[in-house]
C-alpha positions in Angstrom: 242.0 196.0 254.1 239.1 196.6 251.9 235.8 198.0 253.3 232.3 197.7 252.0 232.5 201.2 250.3 235.3 199.9 248.1 233.0 197.4 246.4 230.2 200.0 245.7 230.5 201.7 242.3 230.3 205.4 242.5 228.1 207.2 240.0 229.1 210.8 239.2 226.9 213.1 237.5 227.9 214.1 234.0 226.6 217.0 232.0 225.7 220.6 232.7 223.9 221.4 235.9 221.5 223.6 234.1 219.0 220.8 233.4 219.8 220.0 229.8 217.8 216.9 228.6 219.1 213.7 229.5 221.4 214.9 232.3 220.9 214.3 235.9 220.2 217.0 238.3 217.4 219.7 238.2 214.5 218.6 236.3 213.8 220.3 232.9 210.8 222.0 231.6 209.5 219.0 229.9 209.7 216.9 233.3 208.0 219.8 235.1 205.1 219.9 232.6 204.6 216.1 232.6 204.6 216.1 236.4 202.2 218.9 236.5 199.9 217.1 234.0 200.1 213.9 236.0 199.2 215.7 239.1 196.1 217.4 237.4 195.0 214.1 236.0 195.2 212.5 239.5 193.3 215.4 241.0 190.4 215.0 238.5 190.5 211.3 238.8 190.0 211.7 242.7 187.2 214.2 242.3 185.4 212.1 239.7 185.9 208.9 241.9 184.5 210.7 245.0 181.5 212.0 242.9 180.8 208.5 241.6 181.0 207.1 245.2 178.6 209.7 246.5 176.1 208.9 243.7 176.2 205.2 244.5 175.9 205.7 248.3 172.9 208.0 247.6 171.2 205.4 245.4 172.0 202.5 247.8 170.6 204.6 250.6 167.5 205.5 248.8 166.9 201.9 247.9 167.4 200.7 251.5 165.0 203.5 252.7 162.3 202.7 250.2 162.7 198.8 251.0 162.1 199.7 254.7 159.4 202.2 254.0 157.5 199.5 251.8 157.8 196.8 254.5 156.6 198.9 257.4 153.5 200.3 255.7 151.2 197.7 257.3 152.4 198.7 260.8 152.2 202.5 259.9 148.5 201.9 258.7 147.5 199.9 261.8 149.0 202.6 264.0 147.3 205.4 262.1 143.8 203.4 262.4 144.5 202.8 266.1 145.5 206.5 266.9 142.3 207.7 265.0 140.0 205.2 266.9 141.6 206.2 270.3 141.1 210.0 269.5 137.4 209.4 268.6 136.8 207.4 271.9 136.1 204.1 270.2 137.8 200.9 271.1 140.8 200.0 269.0 140.3 198.7 265.7 143.3 196.3 265.9 144.8 195.3 269.2 148.6 196.1 269.2 151.6 196.7 271.4 150.8 200.4 271.6 148.6 201.5 274.5 147.5 205.0 275.4 148.8 206.2 278.8 145.8 208.5 279.4 142.1 208.8 278.7 139.1 207.0 280.2 139.7 203.7 278.4 143.2 203.1 279.7 143.6 201.0 282.9 146.8 202.7 283.6 145.1 206.0 284.1 143.5 204.6 287.4 146.9 203.4 288.7 149.6 205.2 290.7 152.9 205.3 289.6 156.1 206.8 290.7 157.1 209.6 288.3 160.3 211.6 288.0 161.0 213.8 285.2 157.9 212.7 283.3 159.2 209.0 283.1 157.5 206.2 284.9 159.9 204.5 287.2 157.6 202.0 288.9 154.2 201.0 287.8 151.9 200.0 290.8 150.7 196.5 290.2 147.7 196.6 292.7 144.2 196.3 291.2 142.4 199.6 290.4 140.5 201.0 293.4 142.9 199.8 296.0 145.7 202.0 297.3 
């Protein structure tokens, strides 16, 4: 009866085991040199790729940050003017979503609120002057 191994051809090494060119077995000096040069080339390529990728990410990040900075300049200018007017005691130049939480011009300064760890938990909605 034939088994599967009977149909598989056997390849037996020929030549000297010392690594002569063209013989299977241990790699020769030329094969080692080519392998080492290929490894060095791959390492250099990986370093260059990572450097280029880093530069591209930095440029893209700078462009996105510049775009964001440019498009928020009006909001920053309005906030700066509102803070300056609030510090001088004048009414706000432009009404905006930012309201000071202290000072004589703030309606919130006359109201009571529950405070825990310097955070307002509940704001009293009763009119000023009534407990």
